[in-house]
PQR file of N, CA, C, O and H, with PARSE charges and radii, in Angstrom:
ATOM      1  N   GLU A   1     -42.469 124.698 -66.741 -0.4000 1.5000
ATOM      2  CA  GLU A   1     -43.498 124.688 -67.892 -0.0000 2.0000
ATOM      3  C   GLU A   1     -44.728 125.373 -67.366  0.5500 1.7000
ATOM      4  O   GLU A   1     -45.432 126.027 -68.135 -0.5500 1.4000
ATOM      5  N   ALA A   2     -45.062 125.237 -65.905 -0.4000 1.5000
ATOM      6  CA  ALA A   2     -46.353 125.951 -65.390 -0.0000 2.0000
ATOM      7  C   ALA A   2     -46.212 127.315 -65.394  0.5500 1.7000
ATOM      8  O   ALA A   2     -47.263 127.944 -65.518 -0.5500 1.4000
ATOM      9  H   ALA A   2     -44.490 124.705 -65.280  0.4000 1.0000
ATOM     10  N   ILE A   3     -45.072 128.018 -65.280 -0.4000 1.5000
ATOM     11  CA  ILE A   3     -44.855 129.423 -65.358 -0.0000 2.0000
ATOM     12  C   ILE A   3     -44.968 129.912 -66.702  0.5500 1.7000
ATOM     13  O   ILE A   3     -45.448 131.034 -66.862 -0.5500 1.4000
ATOM     14  H   ILE A   3     -44.218 127.508 -65.180  0.4000 1.0000
ATOM     15  N   GLY A   4     -44.555 129.164 -67.802 -0.4000 1.5000
ATOM     16  CA  GLY A   4     -44.754 129.505 -69.149 -0.0000 2.0000
ATOM     17  C   GLY A   4     -46.281 129.533 -69.523  0.5500 1.7000
ATOM     18  O   GLY A   4     -46.780 130.484 -70.125 -0.5500 1.4000
ATOM     19  H   GLY A   4     -44.164 128.253 -67.672  0.4000 1.0000
ATOM     20  N   VAL A   5     -47.007 128.392 -69.111 -0.4000 1.5000
ATOM     21  CA  VAL A   5     -48.430 128.517 -69.263 -0.0000 2.0000
ATOM     22  C   VAL A   5     -49.200 129.629 -68.640  0.5500 1.7000
ATOM     23  O   VAL A   5     -50.132 130.171 -69.233 -0.5500 1.4000
ATOM     24  H   VAL A   5     -46.602 127.620 -68.622  0.4000 1.0000
ATOM     25  N   TRP A   6     -48.789 129.991 -67.366 -0.4000 1.5000
ATOM     26  CA  TRP A   6     -49.442 131.182 -66.827 -0.0000 2.0000
ATOM     27  C   TRP A   6     -49.065 132.384 -67.336  0.5500 1.7000
ATOM     28  O   TRP A   6     -49.918 133.268 -67.421 -0.5500 1.4000
ATOM     29  H   TRP A   6     -48.032 129.550 -66.883  0.4000 1.0000
ATOM     30  N   VAL A   7     -47.883 132.597 -67.712 -0.4000 1.5000
ATOM     31  CA  VAL A   7     -47.430 134.030 -68.504 -0.0000 2.0000
ATOM     32  C   VAL A   7     -48.180 134.027 -69.663  0.5500 1.7000
ATOM     33  O   VAL A   7     -48.714 135.100 -69.944 -0.5500 1.4000
ATOM     34  H   VAL A   7     -47.191 131.879 -67.644  0.4000 1.0000
ATOM     35  N   ASN A   8     -48.392 132.890 -70.571 -0.4000 1.5000
ATOM     36  CA  ASN A   8     -48.931 133.161 -71.765 -0.0000 2.0000
ATOM     37  C   ASN A   8     -50.682 133.396 -71.420  0.5500 1.7000
ATOM     38  O   ASN A   8     -51.396 134.081 -72.152 -0.5500 1.4000
ATOM     39  H   ASN A   8     -47.958 132.018 -70.343  0.4000 1.0000
ATOM     40  N   HIS A   9     -51.079 132.834 -70.432 -0.4000 1.5000
ATOM     41  CA  HIS A   9     -52.646 133.194 -70.173 -0.0000 2.0000
ATOM     42  C   HIS A   9     -52.738 134.527 -69.837  0.5500 1.7000
ATOM     43  O   HIS A   9     -53.642 135.243 -70.266 -0.5500 1.4000
ATOM     44  H   HIS A   9     -50.499 132.277 -69.837  0.4000 1.0000
ATOM     45  N   PHE A  10     -51.752 134.961 -69.002 -0.4000 1.5000
ATOM     46  CA  PHE A  10     -51.773 136.362 -68.403 -0.0000 2.0000
ATOM     47  C   PHE A  10     -51.497 137.436 -69.416  0.5500 1.7000
ATOM     48  O   PHE A  10     -52.087 138.511 -69.315 -0.5500 1.4000
ATOM     49  H   PHE A  10     -51.017 134.379 -68.653  0.4000 1.0000
ATOM     50  N   ASN A  11     -50.701 137.234 -70.317 -0.4000 1.5000
ATOM     51  CA  ASN A  11     -50.458 138.247 -71.460 -0.0000 2.0000
ATOM     52  C   ASN A  11     -51.429 138.196 -72.608  0.5500 1.7000
ATOM     53  O   ASN A  11     -51.797 139.234 -73.158 -0.5500 1.4000
ATOM     54  H   ASN A  11     -50.221 136.361 -70.400  0.4000 1.0000
ATOM     55  N   TYR A  12     -51.863 136.966 -72.992 -0.4000 1.5000
ATOM     56  CA  TYR A  12     -52.625 136.844 -74.278 -0.0000 2.0000
ATOM     57  C   TYR A  12     -54.018 136.565 -73.966  0.5500 1.7000
ATOM     58  O   TYR A  12     -54.707 136.636 -74.984 -0.5500 1.4000
ATOM     59  H   TYR A  12     -51.564 136.123 -72.545  0.4000 1.0000
ATOM     60  N   HIS A  13     -54.716 136.253 -72.852 -0.4000 1.5000
ATOM     61  CA  HIS A  13     -56.099 135.731 -72.760 -0.0000 2.0000
ATOM     62  C   HIS A  13     -56.765 136.442 -71.596  0.5500 1.7000
ATOM     63  O   HIS A  13     -57.973 136.674 -71.645 -0.5500 1.4000
ATOM     64  H   HIS A  13     -54.156 136.196 -72.025  0.4000 1.0000
ATOM     65  N   ARG A  14     -55.953 136.835 -70.446 -0.4000 1.5000
ATOM     66  CA  ARG A  14     -56.705 137.480 -69.379 -0.0000 2.0000
ATOM     67  C   ARG A  14     -57.062 138.997 -69.695  0.5500 1.7000
ATOM     68  O   ARG A  14     -56.190 139.726 -70.167 -0.5500 1.4000
ATOM     69  H   ARG A  14     -54.972 136.647 -70.406  0.4000 1.0000
ATOM     70  N   PRO A  15     -58.225 139.430 -69.459 -0.5600 1.5000
ATOM     71  CA  PRO A  15     -58.461 140.817 -69.606  0.2800 2.0000
ATOM     72  C   PRO A  15     -58.078 141.813 -68.460  0.5500 1.7000
ATOM     73  O   PRO A  15     -58.379 141.605 -67.285 -0.5500 1.4000
ATOM     74  N   HIS A  16     -57.370 142.939 -68.909 -0.4000 1.5000
ATOM     75  CA  HIS A  16     -56.947 144.018 -67.855 -0.0000 2.0000
ATOM     76  C   HIS A  16     -57.621 145.202 -68.021  0.5500 1.7000
ATOM     77  O   HIS A  16     -57.732 145.684 -69.148 -0.5500 1.4000
ATOM     78  H   HIS A  16     -57.125 143.108 -69.864  0.4000 1.0000
ATOM     79  N   THR A  17     -58.112 145.764 -67.003 -0.4000 1.5000
ATOM     80  CA  THR A  17     -58.994 146.853 -67.006 -0.0000 2.0000
ATOM     81  C   THR A  17     -58.107 148.103 -67.428  0.5500 1.7000
ATOM     82  O   THR A  17     -58.609 149.097 -67.954 -0.5500 1.4000
ATOM     83  H   THR A  17     -58.022 145.372 -66.088  0.4000 1.0000
ATOM     84  N   ALA A  18     -56.782 147.980 -67.162 -0.4000 1.5000
ATOM     85  CA  ALA A  18     -55.818 149.206 -67.519 -0.0000 2.0000
ATOM     86  C   ALA A  18     -55.771 149.188 -69.181  0.5500 1.7000
ATOM     87  O   ALA A  18     -55.506 150.195 -69.837 -0.5500 1.4000
ATOM     88  H   ALA A  18     -56.375 147.173 -66.734  0.4000 1.0000
ATOM     89  N   CYS A  19     -56.045 147.997 -69.713 -0.4000 1.5000
ATOM     90  CA  CYS A  19     -55.897 148.017 -71.273 -0.0000 2.0000
ATOM     91  C   CYS A  19     -57.176 148.065 -71.800  0.5500 1.7000
ATOM     92  O   CYS A  19     -57.267 147.384 -72.822 -0.5500 1.4000
ATOM     93  H   CYS A  19     -56.261 147.179 -69.180  0.4000 1.0000
ATOM     94  N   GLY A  20     -58.366 148.719 -71.416 -0.4000 1.5000
ATOM     95  CA  GLY A  20     -59.683 148.570 -71.896 -0.0000 2.0000
ATOM     96  C   GLY A  20     -60.255 147.093 -71.893  0.5500 1.7000
ATOM     97  O   GLY A  20     -60.847 146.684 -72.892 -0.5500 1.4000
ATOM     98  H   GLY A  20     -58.293 149.272 -70.586  0.4000 1.0000
ATOM     99  N   ASP A  21     -60.100 146.375 -70.897 -0.4000 1.5000
ATOM    100  CA  ASP A  21     -60.517 144.976 -70.893 -0.0000 2.0000
ATOM    101  C   ASP A  21     -59.922 144.018 -71.896  0.5500 1.7000
ATOM    102  O   ASP A  21     -60.557 143.020 -72.237 -0.5500 1.4000
ATOM    103  H   ASP A  21     -59.619 146.707 -70.086  0.4000 1.0000
ATOM    104  N   GLN A  22     -58.726 144.286 -72.377 -0.4000 1.5000
ATOM    105  CA  GLN A  22     -57.998 143.598 -73.253 -0.0000 2.0000
ATOM    106  C   GLN A  22     -56.811 142.971 -72.811  0.5500 1.7000
ATOM    107  O   GLN A  22     -56.265 143.530 -71.859 -0.5500 1.4000
ATOM    108  H   GLN A  22     -58.210 145.097 -72.100  0.4000 1.0000
ATOM    109  N   PRO A  23     -56.253 141.920 -73.274 -0.5600 1.5000
ATOM    110  CA  PRO A  23     -55.017 141.288 -72.771  0.2800 2.0000
ATOM    111  C   PRO A  23     -53.801 142.323 -73.078  0.5500 1.7000
ATOM    112  O   PRO A  23     -53.850 143.054 -74.067 -0.5500 1.4000
ATOM    113  N   PRO A  24     -52.845 142.339 -72.284 -0.5600 1.5000
ATOM    114  CA  PRO A  24     -51.647 143.142 -72.260  0.2800 2.0000
ATOM    115  C   PRO A  24     -51.024 143.009 -73.718  0.5500 1.7000
ATOM    116  O   PRO A  24     -50.698 144.017 -74.345 -0.5500 1.4000
ATOM    117  N   ALA A  25     -50.880 141.815 -74.197 -0.4000 1.5000
ATOM    118  CA  ALA A  25     -50.360 141.546 -75.704 -0.0000 2.0000
ATOM    119  C   ALA A  25     -51.004 142.263 -76.655  0.5500 1.7000
ATOM    120  O   ALA A  25     -50.383 142.657 -77.642 -0.5500 1.4000
ATOM    121  H   ALA A  25     -51.145 140.996 -73.688  0.4000 1.0000
ATOM    122  N   SER A  26     -52.389 142.537 -76.478 -0.4000 1.5000
ATOM    123  CA  SER A  26     -53.054 143.279 -77.536 -0.0000 2.0000
ATOM    124  C   SER A  26     -52.428 144.729 -77.949  0.5500 1.7000
ATOM    125  O   SER A  26     -52.608 145.299 -79.025 -0.5500 1.4000
ATOM    126  H   SER A  26     -52.894 142.217 -75.677  0.4000 1.0000
ATOM    127  N   ARG A  27     -51.696 145.170 -76.907 -0.4000 1.5000
ATOM    128  CA  ARG A  27     -51.070 146.488 -76.990 -0.0000 2.0000
ATOM    129  C   ARG A  27     -49.803 146.534 -77.812  0.5500 1.7000
ATOM    130  O   ARG A  27     -49.394 147.600 -78.271 -0.5500 1.4000
ATOM    131  H   ARG A  27     -51.550 144.707 -76.032  0.4000 1.0000
ATOM    132  N   THR A  28     -49.143 145.317 -78.012 -0.4000 1.5000
ATOM    133  CA  THR A  28     -47.885 145.109 -78.710 -0.0000 2.0000
ATOM    134  C   THR A  28     -48.239 144.763 -80.292  0.5500 1.7000
ATOM    135  O   THR A  28     -49.281 144.212 -80.649 -0.5500 1.4000
ATOM    136  H   THR A  28     -49.475 144.451 -77.639  0.4000 1.0000
ATOM    137  N   PRO A  29     -47.193 145.183 -81.154 -0.5600 1.5000
ATOM    138  CA  PRO A  29     -47.727 145.101 -82.599  0.2800 2.0000
ATOM    139  C   PRO A  29     -47.328 143.627 -83.118  0.5500 1.7000
ATOM    140  O   PRO A  29     -47.548 143.296 -84.284 -0.5500 1.4000
ATOM    141  N   ALA A  30     -46.776 142.830 -82.253 -0.4000 1.5000
ATOM    142  CA  ALA A  30     -46.612 141.423 -82.690 -0.0000 2.0000
ATOM    143  C   ALA A  30     -46.401 140.526 -81.393  0.5500 1.7000
ATOM    144  O   ALA A  30     -45.975 141.018 -80.348 -0.5500 1.4000
ATOM    145  H   ALA A  30     -46.597 143.099 -81.307  0.4000 1.0000
ATOM    146  N   ARG A  31     -46.678 139.379 -81.503 -0.4000 1.5000
ATOM    147  CA  ARG A  31     -46.432 138.323 -80.434 -0.0000 2.0000
ATOM    148  C   ARG A  31     -45.041 138.362 -80.069  0.5500 1.7000
ATOM    149  O   ARG A  31     -44.196 138.170 -80.944 -0.5500 1.4000
ATOM    150  H   ARG A  31     -47.025 138.980 -82.352  0.4000 1.0000
ATOM    151  N   VAL A  32     -44.663 138.615 -78.733 -0.4000 1.5000
ATOM    152  CA  VAL A  32     -43.443 138.458 -78.286 -0.0000 2.0000
ATOM    153  C   VAL A  32     -43.442 137.347 -77.268  0.5500 1.7000
ATOM    154  O   VAL A  32     -44.257 137.341 -76.346 -0.5500 1.4000
ATOM    155  H   VAL A  32     -45.349 138.771 -78.022  0.4000 1.0000
ATOM    156  N   ASN A  33     -42.533 136.406 -77.427 -0.4000 1.5000
ATOM    157  CA  ASN A  33     -42.607 135.020 -76.542 -0.0000 2.0000
ATOM    158  C   ASN A  33     -41.317 134.713 -76.153  0.5500 1.7000
ATOM    159  O   ASN A  33     -41.038 133.573 -75.780 -0.5500 1.4000
ATOM    160  H   ASN A  33     -41.870 136.410 -78.176  0.4000 1.0000
ATOM    161  N   ASN A  34     -40.441 135.665 -76.202 -0.4000 1.5000
ATOM    162  CA  ASN A  34     -38.894 135.414 -75.728 -0.0000 2.0000
ATOM    163  C   ASN A  34     -38.527 136.088 -74.360  0.5500 1.7000
ATOM    164  O   ASN A  34     -37.346 136.304 -74.091 -0.5500 1.4000
ATOM    165  H   ASN A  34     -40.668 136.591 -76.505  0.4000 1.0000
ATOM    166  N   VAL A  35     -39.564 136.427 -73.476 -0.4000 1.5000
ATOM    167  CA  VAL A  35     -39.287 137.131 -72.327 -0.0000 2.0000
ATOM    168  C   VAL A  35     -39.480 136.389 -71.152  0.5500 1.7000
ATOM    169  O   VAL A  35     -39.455 136.941 -70.052 -0.5500 1.4000
ATOM    170  H   VAL A  35     -40.524 136.251 -73.695  0.4000 1.0000
ATOM    171  N   THR A  36     -39.667 135.200 -71.288 -0.4000 1.5000
ATOM    172  CA  THR A  36     -39.944 134.523 -69.918 -0.0000 2.0000
ATOM    173  C   THR A  36     -38.460 134.207 -69.448  0.5500 1.7000
ATOM    174  O   THR A  36     -37.615 133.687 -70.176 -0.5500 1.4000
ATOM    175  H   THR A  36     -39.687 134.751 -72.182  0.4000 1.0000
ATOM    176  N   PRO A  37     -38.265 134.585 -68.158 -0.5600 1.5000
ATOM    177  CA  PRO A  37     -36.856 134.349 -67.586  0.2800 2.0000
ATOM    178  C   PRO A  37     -36.681 132.834 -67.320  0.5500 1.7000
ATOM    179  O   PRO A  37     -37.646 132.074 -67.243 -0.5500 1.4000
ATOM    180  N   SER A  38     -35.467 132.463 -67.193 -0.4000 1.5000
ATOM    181  CA  SER A  38     -35.176 130.996 -66.803 -0.0000 2.0000
ATOM    182  C   SER A  38     -35.126 130.898 -65.381  0.5500 1.7000
ATOM    183  O   SER A  38     -34.454 131.732 -64.773 -0.5500 1.4000
ATOM    184  H   SER A  38     -34.683 133.081 -67.256  0.4000 1.0000
ATOM    185  N   TYR A  39     -35.773 129.950 -64.718 -0.4000 1.5000
ATOM    186  CA  TYR A  39     -35.775 129.769 -63.229 -0.0000 2.0000
ATOM    187  C   TYR A  39     -35.154 128.462 -63.005  0.5500 1.7000
ATOM    188  O   TYR A  39     -35.645 127.698 -62.174 -0.5500 1.4000
ATOM    189  H   TYR A  39     -36.318 129.273 -65.212  0.4000 1.0000
ATOM    190  N   THR A  40     -34.109 128.140 -63.685 -0.4000 1.5000
ATOM    191  CA  THR A  40     -33.242 126.838 -63.396 -0.0000 2.0000
ATOM    192  C   THR A  40     -32.223 127.149 -62.425  0.5500 1.7000
ATOM    193  O   THR A  40     -31.435 126.278 -62.056 -0.5500 1.4000
ATOM    194  H   THR A  40     -33.710 128.761 -64.360  0.4000 1.0000
TER
END
């Protein structure tokens, strides 16, 4: 669960200078939430 929380923060909330200080998800046309790999 902690990885999922971190991935969500990293992709949707944390600004990235390479994206013009926007989160990476702002560059996608829609929210994509099915790319977290399974670590079981």
